[in-house]
Structures are given as C-alpha cells and as structure tokens.
C-alpha positions in Angstrom: 129.3 183.0 302.6 131.7 180.0 302.1 130.5 178.6 305.5 127.0 179.2 304.6 127.5 177.3 301.2 129.1 174.5 302.8 126.4 174.1 305.5 123.9 174.3 302.9 125.8 171.5 300.8 126.3 169.3 303.9 123.1 170.2 305.9 122.0 166.9 307.6 125.7 165.9 307.9 126.3 169.1 309.9 123.3 168.7 312.0 124.0 165.0 312.9 127.8 165.3 313.5 128.1 169.0 315.0 128.2 168.7 318.9 126.4 172.1 319.0 123.4 170.1 317.7 123.5 167.3 320.1 119.9 168.1 321.0 118.6 166.8 317.8 120.0 163.3 318.2 116.9 162.0 319.4 115.1 163.5 316.3 117.5 161.7 314.0 117.0 158.5 316.0 113.4 158.7 315.3 113.7 159.5 311.6 116.0 156.4 311.3 113.4 154.1 312.8 110.7 155.7 311.0 112.2 155.0 307.5 113.6 151.6 308.6 110.0 150.5 309.7 108.3 151.5 306.2 107.4 148.6 304.1 110.2 147.5 301.9 108.0 148.2 298.7 107.6 151.6 299.7 111.2 152.7 300.4 112.2 153.2 296.8 109.4 155.5 296.3 110.5 157.6 299.1 114.0 157.9 297.8 112.8 158.5 294.5 111.1 161.9 295.6 114.5 163.4 296.0 114.9 163.4 292.3 112.5 166.5 292.0 113.8 169.9 293.1 113.2 171.5 296.6 110.2 173.6 297.0 108.8 172.7 293.5 105.4 171.2 292.9 105.4 167.8 290.9 102.3 166.3 289.4 101.0 163.3 291.0 100.5 161.5 287.6 104.2 162.2 286.6 105.4 160.6 289.7 103.2 157.4 289.5 103.8 156.8 285.8 107.5 157.0 286.4 107.2 154.5 289.4 105.4 152.1 286.8 108.1 152.5 284.3 110.9 152.0 287.0 109.4 148.8 288.3 108.8 150.2 291.8 105.0 149.7 291.1 104.0 146.5 289.5 100.7 144.6 288.7 99.2 142.4 291.5 96.3 139.8 291.3 93.8 142.6 292.1 95.3 145.8 291.1 97.2 147.2 288.1 100.5 148.7 288.5 99.2 152.2 288.3 96.8 151.6 290.8 99.4 150.1 293.2 101.3 153.3 292.5 98.3 155.5 293.5 98.1 153.6 296.7 102.0 154.2 297.2 101.5 157.8 296.8 98.6 157.8 299.3 100.9 156.2 301.5 103.6 158.7 301.3 100.9 161.5 301.9 99.9 159.6 305.2 103.6 159.5 306.3 103.9 163.3 305.6 106.8 162.6 303.4 105.0 164.3 300.6 102.6 167.2 301.3 99.6 168.8 299.9 99.9 172.0 298.0 97.9 175.1 299.5 94.1 175.0 298.6 93.6 171.3 298.8 90.1 169.9 300.1 88.8 166.5 300.6 86.1 165.2 298.3 83.0 163.7 299.8 84.1 160.2 299.3 87.4 160.9 301.4 89.5 161.1 298.4 92.0 164.1 298.2 91.6 166.6 295.2 95.2 166.7 294.3 96.9 167.1 291.2 100.3 168.1 292.3 102.3 167.7 295.5 105.8 168.8 297.0 108.1 166.9 299.1 108.6 167.7 302.7 111.4 170.1 302.8 113.2 168.6 305.9 112.6 165.0 305.2 113.7 165.6 301.4 117.1 166.8 302.9 117.3 163.6 305.1 116.6 161.5 302.0 119.1 163.4 300.0 121.7 162.6 302.8 121.0 158.9 302.7 120.6 158.2 299.0 124.3 158.6 298.3 124.9 155.6 300.5 123.4 153.3 297.9 124.7 155.4 294.6 121.2 155.7 294.1 121.0 159.3 292.6 123.5 161.6 291.2 123.0 165.2 289.8 124.7 167.6 288.1 124.5 171.4 289.2 126.6 174.5 289.4 130.2 174.1 288.0 131.2 170.5 288.3 134.9 168.8 288.2 135.6 165.6 286.7 135.3 162.6 289.3 134.7 158.8 288.9 132.2 159.1 291.9 129.3 160.0 289.7 127.3 156.8 289.0 124.0 155.5 290.0 120.4 154.7 288.8 119.2 158.2 288.5 120.8 161.2 286.9 119.2 164.6 287.6 120.6 167.7 285.4 119.7 170.8 287.4 118.9 174.1 285.8 122.0 175.7 287.3 124.6 173.0 285.8 126.8 174.8 283.2 126.5 171.9 280.5 130.1 171.0 280.5 130.5 168.3 277.8 133.9 167.2 279.0 132.5 166.3 282.4 129.5 164.7 281.1 131.5 162.4 278.6 133.6 161.0 281.8 130.6 159.7 283.6 129.5 156.2 283.9 126.0 155.6 282.7 126.1 151.6 282.7 123.6 151.4 285.3 121.5 154.4 284.5 117.8 153.8 284.6 116.3 157.6 284.3 117.6 160.9 283.0 115.7 164.0 284.2 116.5 167.2 282.8 115.8 170.9 284.2 116.5 173.9 282.1 118.3 173.8 278.7 118.7 170.7 276.6 121.9 169.8 274.8 122.3 167.2 272.3 125.2 165.6 274.1 123.1 164.7 277.0 122.1 161.5 275.5 125.0 158.9 275.3 125.4 155.5 273.6 126.2 154.0 276.9 122.7 154.7 278.3 121.5 151.4 277.0 119.4 150.4 280.1 117.5 153.7 280.2 113.9 153.4 281.1 112.8 156.9 281.8 113.6 160.1 279.8 111.7 163.0 281.4 112.4 166.4 279.6 109.2 168.1 281.0 109.5 171.8 280.5 113.2 171.6 279.3 114.0 174.4 276.7 116.0 174.2 273.5 114.7 170.5 272.5 113.9 170.3 268.6 112.8 167.8 266.1 116.3 166.7 265.3 117.4 166.1 268.9 114.3 163.8 269.4 115.4 161.8 266.3 118.9 161.5 267.8 117.4 160.3 271.3 115.2 157.6 269.9 117.8 155.9 267.9 119.8 155.3 271.0 117.2 154.8 273.8 115.4 151.7 272.4 114.2 150.4 275.9 112.5 153.5 277.1 109.2 152.9 279.2 108.5 156.6 279.9 108.9 159.5 277.6 107.9 162.9 278.5 108.2 165.8 276.3 105.6 168.0 278.1 106.0 171.7 277.7 108.8 171.4 274.9 107.0 173.8 272.6 109.7 173.7 269.8 108.9 170.0 269.0 106.5 169.7 265.9 106.8 166.1 264.8 107.3 162.6 266.2 109.7 160.8 264.0 108.6 157.2 262.5 111.5 155.7 264.8 109.0 156.1 267.6 107.6 152.7 266.7 110.9 151.1 267.6 110.3 151.8 271.3 108.4 148.4 271.8 108.7 148.8 275.7 107.1 152.5 275.8 104.2 152.6 278.2 103.8 156.4 278.8 104.0 159.1 276.0 103.3 162.6 277.3 103.6 165.3 274.4 101.1 167.8 276.2 102.0 171.4 275.4 104.0 170.7 272.5 103.4 171.9 269.0 102.6 168.2 267.8 99.6 168.0 265.9 99.7 164.4 264.5 100.8 161.2 265.8 102.9 159.0 263.3 101.6 155.7 262.1 104.4 153.8 263.7 102.8 154.3 267.2 100.2 151.4 266.4 103.5 149.2 266.8 103.6 150.0 270.6 101.3 147.4 272.0 102.6 148.0 275.4 101.5 151.6 275.4 99.2 152.4 278.1 99.2 156.3 278.5 99.1 158.8 275.8 98.7 162.7 276.7 98.6 165.1 273.7 97.0 168.6 272.8 97.1 172.0 274.6 95.0 173.8 277.3 95.6 177.3 278.8 94.1 179.0 281.7 91.3 181.5 281.2 93.6 184.6 281.3 95.7 182.8 278.8 92.9 181.6 276.7 92.9 180.8 273.1 89.4 182.2 272.8 88.9 185.7 270.8 88.3 187.6 274.1 92.1 187.2 275.1 95.2 187.6 272.8 98.1 185.2 273.6 101.1 186.7 271.9 103.4 184.3 273.6 101.8 181.1 272.3 102.8 179.7 269.0 99.5 179.4 267.0 100.4 175.8 266.3 100.1 175.2 270.2 96.5 176.5 270.2 95.2 173.6 268.7 92.4 171.4 270.6 93.9 168.0 269.8 96.0 165.6 267.7 95.2 163.6 264.7 95.8 160.1 265.4 96.5 157.4 262.6 94.3 154.5 261.6 94.4 151.1 263.5 94.8 152.9 266.7 92.5 150.1 268.0 95.5 147.9 268.0 96.7 149.6 271.1 94.4 147.6 273.5 96.6 148.2 276.7 95.6 152.0 276.4 93.9 153.3 279.5 94.5 157.1 279.0 94.3 158.7 275.6 93.6 162.3 274.8 93.0 164.8 273.3 92.1 163.3 269.8 90.5 165.4 267.3 87.8 163.7 265.7 86.9 166.6 263.3 89.8 165.8 260.8 89.8 163.6 257.9 89.1 159.8 258.8 87.4 160.9 262.0 84.6 158.6 261.6 86.9 155.7 261.3 88.7 156.7 264.4 85.2 156.7 266.2 84.6 153.0 265.1 88.1 151.8 266.3 87.5 153.8 269.7 84.9 151.1 270.3 87.7 148.4 270.5 89.5 150.4 273.2 87.6 149.0 276.0 90.0 149.5 278.7 90.1 153.2 278.5 89.7 155.1 282.0 90.6 158.4 280.7 89.5 160.0 277.4 89.8 163.3 275.9 88.5 164.2 272.4 87.6 167.4 270.4 85.8 168.2 267.2 82.4 166.9 268.3 79.5 168.2 266.2 76.2 167.5 265.1 77.5 165.2 262.4 79.5 163.0 264.6 78.0 163.2 268.1 75.6 160.3 267.9 78.5 158.0 266.7 80.8 159.2 269.3 78.1 158.5 272.1 77.7 155.0 270.4 81.6 154.3 270.6 81.7 155.1 274.4 78.4 153.3 275.3 80.3 150.1 276.1 83.5 151.5 278.0 82.5 150.3 281.4 85.8 151.4 282.9 85.4 155.0 281.9 86.2 157.3 284.7 87.2 160.6 283.0 85.7 162.2 280.0 86.7 165.3 278.3 84.8 166.5 275.2 85.3 169.9 273.3 82.2 170.7 271.5 81.4 172.6 268.3 78.6 175.2 268.2 75.0 173.4 268.4 76.3 170.1 269.0 75.3 167.7 271.9 76.1 164.2 273.1 74.4 161.3 275.1 76.5 160.2 278.2 75.4 156.7 278.9 78.5 155.7 281.3 77.5 155.0 284.7 81.2 154.8 286.1 82.0 158.5 285.2 83.7 160.5 288.0 85.2 163.3 286.2 83.4 165.2 283.0 84.6 168.3 280.9 82.3 169.7 278.5 84.0 172.7 276.5 82.8 174.8 273.5 80.8 177.6 272.4 77.4 176.1 273.1 74.7 178.1 274.4 73.1 175.2 276.6 74.1 172.1 278.3 74.0 168.7 276.4 71.5 166.5 277.8 72.6 164.9 281.1 71.1 161.8 282.2 71.3 162.5 286.0 70.6 158.7 286.9 73.7 157.7 284.6 76.0 160.1 286.3 75.3 159.3 289.9 79.3 158.9 290.6 80.3 162.0 289.0 82.4 164.2 291.5 84.1 166.7 289.1 82.3 168.8 286.3 84.2 171.3 284.3 82.1 173.4 281.9 83.3 176.0 279.3 80.0 177.4 277.5 78.7 180.6 276.1 76.4 181.1 279.1 74.9 178.9 281.8 71.0 179.1 282.1 68.6 179.1 285.0 67.6 175.4 283.9 71.3 174.4 283.5 72.1 175.8 287.0 69.1 173.5 288.4 70.3 170.5 286.2 73.8 170.7 287.6 72.5 170.9 291.2 70.9 167.3 290.9 74.2 165.7 290.4 74.2 163.9 293.8 77.9 163.4 294.3 79.2 166.9 292.7 82.3 168.0 294.8 84.2 170.2 292.2 82.5 172.5 289.8 84.5 174.7 287.1 82.8 177.1 285.2 84.0 179.4 282.3 81.7 181.6 280.5 82.4 183.2 277.1 79.5 185.8 277.2 78.0 188.3 279.5 76.3 186.1 282.1 74.8 186.0 285.5 75.4 182.9 287.6 72.8 182.8 290.5 73.6 179.8 292.4 70.0 179.8 294.2 67.3 177.3 293.7 63.5 178.0 294.6 60.6 175.8 295.2 58.4 176.5 292.2 55.1 176.3 294.4 56.2 178.3 297.7 58.9 180.3 296.1 61.1 179.5 299.0 64.9 178.9 298.5 65.9 175.2 298.7 69.2 173.7 299.8 71.5 173.4 296.6 74.9 172.3 295.7 75.1 170.8 299.1 78.6 168.6 298.4 80.4 171.3 296.2 83.7 171.9 298.1 85.6 173.5 295.1 84.1 176.2 292.7 86.3 177.7 290.1 85.0 180.5 287.9 86.5 182.0 284.7 85.1 184.9 282.3 85.8 186.3 278.9 83.5 189.0 279.5 81.3 190.6 282.4 80.2 187.9 285.1 77.8 188.3 288.1 78.0 185.7 290.6 75.4 185.5 293.5 75.3 182.7 296.3 71.9 182.2 297.6 71.2 181.8 301.4 71.1 177.9 301.2 73.4 177.1 298.7 77.0 175.7 298.6 77.1 175.2 302.5 80.3 173.1 302.2 82.2 175.1 299.8 85.9 175.5 301.1 87.7 177.1 297.9 86.4 179.6 295.5 88.8 180.5 292.7 88.2 183.2 290.2 90.0 183.9 287.0 89.7 187.1 284.9 90.8 187.5 281.3 91.9 190.9 279.9 89.0 193.2 279.5 86.6 190.6 281.4 85.1 191.5 284.9 83.5 189.5 287.7 81.4 190.7 290.8 80.3 188.7 293.6 77.4 189.0 296.2 76.5 186.8 299.1 80.0 185.6 299.8 78.9 185.2 303.5 76.5 182.5 302.7 78.9 179.5 302.2 79.6 178.9 305.7 82.6 176.5 305.4 84.4 179.1 303.0 88.2 178.9 303.7 89.9 180.6 300.6 89.0 183.0 297.9 91.6 183.1 295.3 91.6 185.7 292.5 94.0 185.3 289.3 94.4 187.2 286.3 93.2 190.8 285.5 91.4 191.5 288.7 90.4 195.1 289.3 91.3 196.9 292.6 87.4 197.4 293.0 86.9 193.6 292.9 89.5 192.9 295.5 88.1 195.6 297.9 84.5 194.3 297.6 85.5 190.7 298.3 87.5 191.7 301.2 84.6 193.7 302.5 82.2 190.6 302.0 84.6 188.3 303.7 84.9 190.5 306.6 81.2 189.7 307.4 82.1 185.8 307.0 82.0 184.1 310.4 85.2 182.2 309.5 87.3 184.9 308.2 88.3 183.2 304.8 91.8 184.0 303.3 91.7 186.1 300.1 94.7 185.3 297.7 95.6 187.4 294.7 97.6 186.3 291.8 98.3 188.8 289.3 98.4 188.0 285.5 102.0 187.8 284.1 102.9 191.0 282.1 103.5 190.4 278.5 106.8 191.7 277.1 
C-alpha cells in the first residue's frame, strides 16, 4: 500500500522517469508540444483547472467568473472580460482539456448546453505535475508537516486536510491571489498577510457563520470574487461588505440570507449578484413534498434589495430579487436604470405589480435570460426580442401571454405551473428555436405532446427542435408523445416527488432519443414500463435511474 500511495502521489513523474514506461515517451513528447503550442493567453486558464478536485464537476460560471477576477480574462475592444472567458472555456473544450458531463446535447445553434464540466483526468495529472515548477498552486491535504516550500498564487484546502493551525501559520501568503476551501471552515484560515487576495471561494464549505464572515471581510479588502454559495448557516451580510470596493462577483445562492445590506450600493464595480434558493422537484418547497433537511429560512424565493440599487450600473447578472416586499415598487422603478442586465431573476410578481415589472424591463435590450416567480392569477408581458432563456414559476393555471414574434430567439423554456393546457402546449410548440423544455406541474395532469390539424384531424410535426425535455411532478402525471413530435429529442429526464407518479406512452416516437433519466421516488412499475418501451426503440436508448436520497 505504501508503494501504491507513493505512485499516486508521483503518478506523472513515475510514468516519465521509470524505464518500465519507456513506451510512453512519445505520448509525453506530444503532450509537451501540445501545451507549448497553446496560445499564451490560454495557458493560465489550463493550469487553473487543476485547482478543482479530480472527478468532481465544476460549474462553468464559477470558473469563468474566477478567471475574470484573477485577470486571466480581460476586456477587449469588442468583448467583455466575461465574454472572453466564455471563449476560453470553449477553447478548453475543443482541446479536450475539460470534458462534457454525461447527458450533454448540442443546441440547434451549435452551442453546447452545459452548466458544469470536469477536467480530463489524465491531463489534470499532467497539469499538476507541471504547475509546481512555477510555484503556481499549493494545496493542503491529509496530515502535513511544516515546510517553507508551500508558497504560490493559489491555495487549495482539501476536505481531507486535518486543519492544523500550526502548519497554516508558518506558510507564506505574500503572493496569494486565491483561496479555495473544500470541507470544514476554520476561522484561522484567513490571515492578515493575505493582502493581495482576489478570490475567496467557500462554495459548499461547512461551518461558515456570520461572525466568520465579518472577520474575513475586515482583512480581505481587495476581493474581486466572493462565493458563499451553499453555506447555509450564514444569515446576514455585514455592512462592511461595502468596503470591498473592487468586488465584481457576489454569490450567496443557497444561504439563509434574505436581505442585502444598504452598503452594497457602494460597490460600483459589482457585475454579478446571485442570491436566493431553488431545489429540485423531489426536494421541492411546494406543499406536496416535505423538506426536513432544509431550514425554512432557506426556502425563500428571493432576497430583499436596498433602495438605490440602480447605482450599480455595471450589473449584468442580478437575482433573485423579491419584488413583493415593502419598497418593491421603488425597486421596479430603479430596475429600469440597470440597462446592462443580461440575466435577471425576480420573485413576487402579482396582479398589482406585473404591469410595472413589464414596463421596467421593456428597455433592456441586452437581456438574454429572465426568471420570474409568479403569484397565483398573475401575468406578464415579455417585450424583449433578445431573450434566449425564460423561466416562469408559480401556481398559475395558464401560461401568461407569450408574444411568439417577440421570442424568436428563445432556446430554453422552464415552466412550473399548476397544469399545462392543450392550448398552452400548442403555444409552446410555436416557439421557433426552442431546444430545451423543462416542465414541472403541481396538479394531476396529462401532457399530450401532439398537435393536430383542426380541419383534417391529422397530426402535425411539433416540437421539432427540442433536444432536452425535463419533466417533474408533484402529483399524478401522464405523458404522451405523438407520432410526429420531438423527433430531435435526445435526453428525457423525469423527476418524481414523494407521493407523485409519472407514466409514459409513445417513447418509441422520438427517433433520436439517447438517454432516459429517472430521478427521485420512481416506482418499479415505471422503470419496467419505460424499459419495455425503450426495448422497442430503434436506437436502444439508455435508461438511467437515480434514487432519491433517504432522509434520516
């Protein structure tokens, strides 16, 4: 076992130097040339990917926003730093340095529908073996001895590290630009000597509390990227947040924070705010499913924002903002001034404020993604011709008015409703570029994806460009595919909550179907029936089953 451990620790060194592996020399020569010929602007991004654990998926947006904060991706004459970062990300995909997760499809426009990625395992080991040559990255894991050699620009604290304070306090942080913590947080992990720190990434770290946050912000005044995503024990942001005048990215998604402090309006360089909480269908906060593991504070729809939020004119991503709270009408007026917004999420839209909300976003010519949580019997008008992604969530019984001519670029539609009527299905079918459709229904329903000609009664081709269909149910749901519907469908995902049920018919009709994925509380009868139908499919799609986690 000692030999195995030593080989794992020096995997690439062993392959390159041990005579037993001389046959691999050509491969390593090719890899050296491969990296050497990469554009200089891309090389830092390649080495950066080794910061994330082996075999773990990482969100695309997290990577890109970190590159922007680090200065690896900068503004150019015709593109923003984030747009250039997205281009770098695509380049790494093309080079196979990062990989698609399972079940990724290609949109009709050629764009890959990807939220997360993973680093190619072999290439990651090669990167790790080279990064130490430049003192770029150092990490703490297991039980570490005191050494003066731990220094660099990026510090990674692995979940396995024993949190030895003495080891930590002997380290040199004078060149440190980023700190990433996996696992347990300890207050001593922030040091006064981290004066140049740009990135503090605590996503999904445990044990981070309000007092810890106040301690951090007093010492890390040069932060450009702050992620507390998934730190559920944090309930408040301190007013000292306003002292982070260089801050560009603030991610507090899936925390217990329900209100942003007034001092946030001092952060004129802030571009990206993500807040609020969302859960999967089988973890839903709707009455049909209990969620004992989620604190009630975390089941809120959005956060309250302070007045004068319109001073943050650099914002291009904002959400989720709760409009139904006191001062909501003032926030809607200020929303008009945030004309650079590309992605917006709001909750609390009702009959009293829906018209004002529609007016507030009418001039947002850059808006590409919109998420709206509707109260019952409310509706909105969507005037933006630039929308590519739309989410409409709420206990409404019919779709709001969709002007199809104004939604000609829409490729993703996410609906959560009481039910979806036959007219709604026809309306959605008329979206010309729709590629991804997500539907969650709260009442007993039938989804019949089949459009017939009113004169002849013959079935018409429908949903011809849809490649991803995700369905969730809180009750009983019957899904039928017509003979001429969803011929391009590649991925079908069904999520079942506790006490709900889903049935399918016509699964042989989507001729390009590759994967059927069942998640949550799916019965044995459903699995057997899906297997029977897929056995009749000409391309033998794969069935994947992911059981819901058992509550304790």
